[in-house]
C-alpha positions as CSV (number, residue, x, y, z in Angstrom):
1,X,99.3,135.2,101.2
2,X,99.8,133.8,104.7
3,X,103.3,132.6,105.5
4,X,103.8,129.2,107.0
5,X,105.1,129.0,110.6
6,X,108.8,128.6,110.7
7,X,110.5,125.8,112.7
8,X,114.2,125.0,113.4
9,X,113.7,121.3,113.4
10,X,110.8,119.1,112.2
11,X,110.8,115.4,113.1
12,X,108.7,113.1,111.0
13,X,108.0,109.8,112.8
14,X,107.5,108.8,116.5
15,X,109.2,105.5,117.1
16,X,112.3,105.1,119.3
17,X,114.3,107.1,116.7
18,X,111.8,110.0,116.5
19,X,111.3,110.4,120.2
20,X,115.0,110.1,121.0
21,X,115.7,112.8,118.4
22,X,113.0,114.9,120.0
23,X,114.5,114.5,123.5
24,X,118.0,115.6,122.3
25,X,116.7,118.4,120.1
26,X,114.4,119.7,122.9
27,X,117.2,119.7,125.5
28,X,119.3,121.7,123.0
29,X,116.6,124.4,123.0
30,X,115.6,123.7,119.4
31,X,111.9,123.3,120.4
32,X,111.3,120.4,117.9
33,X,108.0,119.9,116.2
34,X,107.0,116.3,115.6
35,X,104.6,114.8,113.1
36,X,104.0,111.5,114.9
37,X,101.8,109.7,112.4
38,X,98.1,108.7,112.6
39,X,96.8,105.9,114.7
40,X,94.5,104.6,111.9
41,X,97.3,104.7,109.3
42,X,98.5,101.5,107.6
43,X,102.0,103.0,107.5
44,X,103.2,105.6,110.0
45,X,101.6,105.1,113.4
46,X,102.4,106.9,116.7
47,X,105.0,104.9,118.5
48,X,106.0,102.9,115.4
49,X,106.3,99.1,115.2
50,X,106.7,98.7,118.9
51,X,103.1,99.5,119.3
52,X,102.5,96.0,117.8
53,X,104.7,94.2,120.3
54,X,104.1,92.8,123.8
55,X,107.0,92.3,126.2
56,X,110.3,94.0,125.4
57,X,113.1,92.4,127.4
58,X,116.2,93.6,125.5
59,X,116.0,97.4,125.9
60,X,118.4,98.7,128.6
61,X,116.8,100.2,131.6
62,X,113.8,97.9,131.8
63,X,115.1,94.9,133.9
64,X,111.7,93.4,134.3
65,X,110.6,93.9,130.7
66,X,108.0,96.4,129.4
67,X,105.4,96.3,126.8
68,X,106.1,98.1,123.5
69,X,103.2,100.6,124.0
70,X,104.3,101.3,127.6
71,X,107.9,102.0,126.5
72,X,106.8,104.3,123.7
73,X,104.6,106.2,126.1
74,X,107.6,106.6,128.4
75,X,109.7,108.0,125.5
76,X,106.9,110.2,124.5
77,X,106.5,111.6,128.0
78,X,110.2,112.2,128.3
79,X,110.3,114.1,124.9
80,X,107.3,116.2,125.8
81,X,108.7,117.0,129.3
82,X,111.6,119.0,127.7
83,X,109.4,121.1,125.4
84,X,108.8,118.9,122.3
85,X,105.6,119.9,120.4
86,X,103.4,117.7,118.3
87,X,101.0,118.3,115.4
88,X,97.5,117.2,116.1
89,X,94.2,117.6,114.2
90,X,93.5,120.5,116.7
91,X,96.8,122.3,116.1
92,X,100.2,122.3,117.8
93,X,100.1,120.8,121.3
94,X,102.5,120.6,124.2
95,X,102.6,118.2,127.1
96,X,99.9,120.0,129.1
97,X,97.5,119.8,126.1
98,X,97.5,116.1,125.6
99,X,95.5,114.1,128.2
100,X,95.4,111.2,125.7
101,X,99.2,111.0,125.6
102,X,100.5,108.9,122.8
103,X,97.0,108.0,121.7
104,X,96.0,111.5,120.8
105,X,94.8,112.4,117.2
106,X,98.2,113.3,115.7
107,X,98.8,114.2,112.1
108,X,100.7,112.3,109.6
109,X,102.8,113.9,106.9
110,X,101.3,114.1,103.4
111,X,104.2,115.6,101.5
112,X,107.5,117.4,101.8
113,X,109.4,119.8,99.6
114,X,113.1,119.4,100.0
115,X,114.1,121.3,96.9
116,X,115.0,124.5,98.7
117,X,115.5,125.8,102.3
118,X,113.6,126.3,104.4
119,X,112.0,122.9,103.7
120,X,108.2,122.7,103.4
121,X,106.3,120.0,105.3
122,X,102.5,119.4,104.9
123,X,100.4,117.3,107.2
124,X,97.6,115.0,106.1
125,X,95.1,117.3,107.7
126,X,96.4,120.4,105.9
127,X,98.8,121.9,108.5
128,X,101.9,123.3,106.7
129,X,105.2,124.4,108.2
130,X,108.6,125.5,107.0
131,X,111.7,123.9,108.6
132,X,115.3,124.8,108.6
133,X,116.2,121.1,109.3
134,X,114.2,117.9,108.9
135,X,114.8,114.6,110.6
136,X,113.2,111.6,108.9
137,X,112.4,108.8,111.4
138,X,109.5,107.1,109.8
139,X,110.8,103.6,110.2
140,X,109.9,100.5,108.1
141,X,106.8,98.4,108.3
142,X,107.0,94.6,108.4
143,X,105.5,92.8,105.4
144,X,102.7,90.5,106.5
145,X,100.9,87.7,104.8
146,X,97.6,89.6,105.0
147,X,95.6,87.0,107.0
148,X,92.9,88.0,109.3
149,X,94.0,85.8,112.2
150,X,97.6,86.9,111.7
151,X,96.9,90.5,112.7
152,X,94.5,89.5,115.5
153,X,97.2,87.3,117.1
154,X,100.0,89.7,116.4
155,X,98.3,92.7,118.0
156,X,97.0,90.7,121.0
157,X,100.4,89.1,121.8
158,X,99.1,85.8,120.7
159,X,102.3,84.4,119.5
160,X,102.6,85.9,116.0
161,X,105.4,88.3,115.4
162,X,107.5,89.9,112.7
163,X,110.8,89.9,114.7
164,X,112.3,86.8,116.2
165,X,115.3,88.7,117.6
166,X,112.8,91.0,119.4
167,X,110.4,88.4,120.7
168,X,111.9,84.9,120.3
169,X,113.4,84.7,123.8
170,X,110.2,85.4,125.6
171,X,109.1,82.6,128.0
172,X,105.9,82.0,125.9
173,X,108.1,80.6,123.0
174,X,110.5,78.5,125.0
175,X,110.7,74.7,124.4
176,X,107.9,74.9,121.8
177,X,107.8,74.1,118.1
178,X,108.0,77.5,116.3
179,X,107.6,78.5,112.6
180,X,109.3,81.1,110.4
181,X,107.7,82.1,107.2
182,X,110.1,83.1,104.4
183,X,113.1,81.9,102.3
184,X,115.6,84.7,102.3
185,X,118.6,85.4,104.5
186,X,116.5,87.2,107.1
187,X,114.2,84.2,107.4
188,X,117.2,81.8,107.8
189,X,118.8,84.1,110.4
190,X,115.5,84.2,112.4
191,X,115.1,80.4,112.2
192,X,118.7,79.9,113.4
193,X,118.2,82.3,116.2
194,X,115.1,80.6,117.4
195,X,116.8,77.2,117.7
196,X,118.3,78.5,120.9
197,X,114.8,78.5,122.5
198,X,112.5,76.3,120.5
199,X,112.1,72.6,120.6
200,X,111.9,72.7,116.8
201,X,111.8,75.3,114.1
202,X,109.8,74.9,110.9
203,X,111.0,77.1,108.0
204,X,108.1,77.4,105.7
205,X,108.9,78.4,102.1
206,X,106.6,78.5,99.1
207,X,109.3,77.3,96.6
208,X,111.6,74.3,96.4
209,X,114.8,76.3,96.9
210,X,115.6,79.0,99.4
211,X,116.3,82.5,98.2
212,X,119.0,82.9,100.9
213,X,122.6,83.0,100.0
214,X,124.3,79.5,99.7
215,X,126.0,79.8,103.0
216,X,122.8,80.7,104.8
217,X,120.8,78.1,103.0
218,X,123.3,75.4,103.9
219,X,123.2,76.5,107.5
220,X,119.4,76.0,107.6
221,X,119.6,72.6,105.8
222,X,122.2,71.3,108.1
223,X,120.7,72.5,111.4
224,X,119.2,69.5,113.2
225,X,116.6,71.7,114.9
226,X,115.3,73.2,111.6
227,X,112.9,71.4,109.3
228,X,112.2,73.1,106.0
229,X,108.7,72.7,104.7
230,X,109.1,73.1,101.0
231,X,106.4,74.3,98.5
232,X,104.1,75.5,101.3
233,X,102.1,78.6,101.9
234,X,100.2,79.6,105.0
235,X,96.4,79.7,104.6
236,X,95.5,80.5,108.2
237,X,96.8,80.7,111.8
238,X,94.7,78.7,114.3
239,X,94.0,79.5,117.9
240,X,91.8,81.7,120.0
241,X,94.0,83.7,122.4
242,X,97.3,82.1,121.4
243,X,98.4,80.4,118.1
244,X,98.2,76.6,118.3
245,X,98.8,75.6,114.7
246,X,99.3,76.9,111.2
247,X,97.2,75.7,108.2
248,X,99.4,75.1,105.2
249,X,98.7,74.4,101.5
250,X,101.1,72.6,99.2
251,X,101.7,74.7,96.2
252,X,102.2,71.7,93.9
253,X,99.4,69.3,95.1
254,X,97.0,71.7,96.7
255,X,96.8,69.5,99.8
256,X,96.1,71.2,103.0
257,X,97.6,70.3,106.4
258,X,97.7,71.6,110.0
259,X,101.0,71.8,111.8
260,X,101.1,72.5,115.6
261,X,103.2,75.5,116.6
262,X,103.5,77.6,119.7
263,X,104.6,80.7,117.8
264,X,105.0,82.0,114.3
265,X,107.4,84.6,112.9
266,X,106.8,86.3,109.6
267,X,110.1,87.0,107.8
268,X,109.1,88.1,104.3
269,X,110.8,91.5,104.5
270,X,110.2,95.1,105.5
271,X,109.1,98.1,103.5
272,X,110.6,101.5,104.5
273,X,108.1,104.3,104.9
274,X,109.6,106.7,102.4
275,X,106.8,107.1,99.8
276,X,106.0,110.6,101.0
277,X,109.5,111.7,100.0
278,X,108.6,111.3,96.4
279,X,112.1,110.4,95.4
280,X,113.7,113.6,96.8
281,X,116.2,111.7,99.0
282,X,118.6,109.1,97.6
283,X,117.5,105.6,98.6
284,X,118.6,102.1,97.8
285,X,116.7,99.8,95.4
286,X,114.3,98.8,98.2
287,X,113.6,102.3,99.4
288,X,115.8,102.7,102.5
289,X,117.3,106.1,102.9
290,X,121.0,106.1,102.1
291,X,123.2,107.9,104.6
292,X,125.9,110.1,103.1
293,X,128.2,109.2,105.9
294,X,127.5,105.7,107.5
295,X,128.7,107.0,110.9
296,X,126.4,109.9,110.9
297,X,122.8,110.7,109.9
298,X,123.4,113.0,106.9
299,X,121.5,112.3,103.7
300,X,121.7,113.3,100.1
301,X,120.0,116.7,100.9
302,X,121.9,119.0,103.1
303,X,119.9,119.8,106.3
304,X,117.9,116.6,106.1
305,X,118.8,113.8,108.4
306,X,117.6,110.2,108.8
307,X,117.4,107.9,111.8
308,X,116.2,104.5,112.7
309,X,114.7,101.7,110.5
310,X,114.0,104.0,107.6
311,X,117.8,104.0,107.0
312,X,118.7,100.7,108.7
313,X,117.8,97.4,107.1
314,X,120.4,95.4,109.1
315,X,119.6,95.7,112.8
316,X,116.0,97.0,113.1
317,X,116.1,97.2,116.9
318,X,114.7,99.8,119.2
319,X,118.0,100.5,120.8
320,X,119.8,101.0,117.5
321,X,117.0,103.3,116.3
322,X,117.2,105.3,119.5
323,X,121.0,105.7,119.0
324,X,120.5,106.9,115.5
325,X,117.9,109.4,116.7
326,X,120.4,110.8,119.1
327,X,122.9,111.2,116.3
328,X,120.4,112.9,114.0
329,X,119.5,115.5,116.7
330,X,123.1,116.2,117.4
331,X,123.9,116.4,113.7
332,X,121.0,118.7,113.1
333,X,122.0,121.0,116.0
334,X,125.5,121.3,114.8
335,X,124.4,121.9,111.2
336,X,122.0,124.6,112.3
337,X,124.8,126.3,114.3
338,X,127.0,126.3,111.2
339,X,124.2,127.9,109.3
340,X,123.9,130.6,112.0
341,X,120.3,129.6,112.8
342,X,121.0,128.2,116.3
């Protein structure tokens, strides 16, 4: 029986957390191996959620803004420069082997076995490897409404987003009526945040009472810039290149109406990408990986570390994910040294 290749560190995921972990691990001579995800996947895609954003203005080091895909290409190039390796459909590749850069045919992870060390990681195209340490950096995907125009306008930078804190301050949204879809604390937080820039903010909720905590709900109800549209669902988003209006349906009367908006933010939650773990790591009730020590990256399985949005349902920012990736790589390096394998 052929033995699997043995690796010191395998990183699963390739957003800001994954590539930052790779940068630190590579500079520590751990020669990390990354399963970046697959471009056609509905879950883990190379570059993570930033591949769906346009201008990023709040990441340090980019004073003139940068698009999400450009920034992720930069992080990828930096990680590869120091000797990071990636799993593709054509085998293990280094920087010199990837003319397609971040848009190469990478492999996703199909399954992991964390029951014993070395851990066992299997890609979706069959490549299997054993790892002394594993860093989970698979992130969380935004929940969308599932409308055709929603994805078209989100991916083209047409004014539809799943993160007001990330995108709301962009010039394209300033002094325009904006909409937030949702009724929980996150939706109210995003609506409140947008009042700094918008002429008006519509908070669209399908029920007659918000799911948000009382203090958050009262904040929305009492904000003169926020108008709550009760008992409404979004049927469509109108506009060719940029959203111009949202088509709503009243859940009680069935009446349809169009409301002009210059931007729309979907705030109906996120789903952490942890299904491939098959319950082998301790998670909370919504699937986010629980960190054994909130100041570190350790998980319920010794030798397995987590970084980024897969373990963070509070901040969900590129900069916090990158910081967690740094911590995960340093934790993994020190743990390997204690085990006598580095």
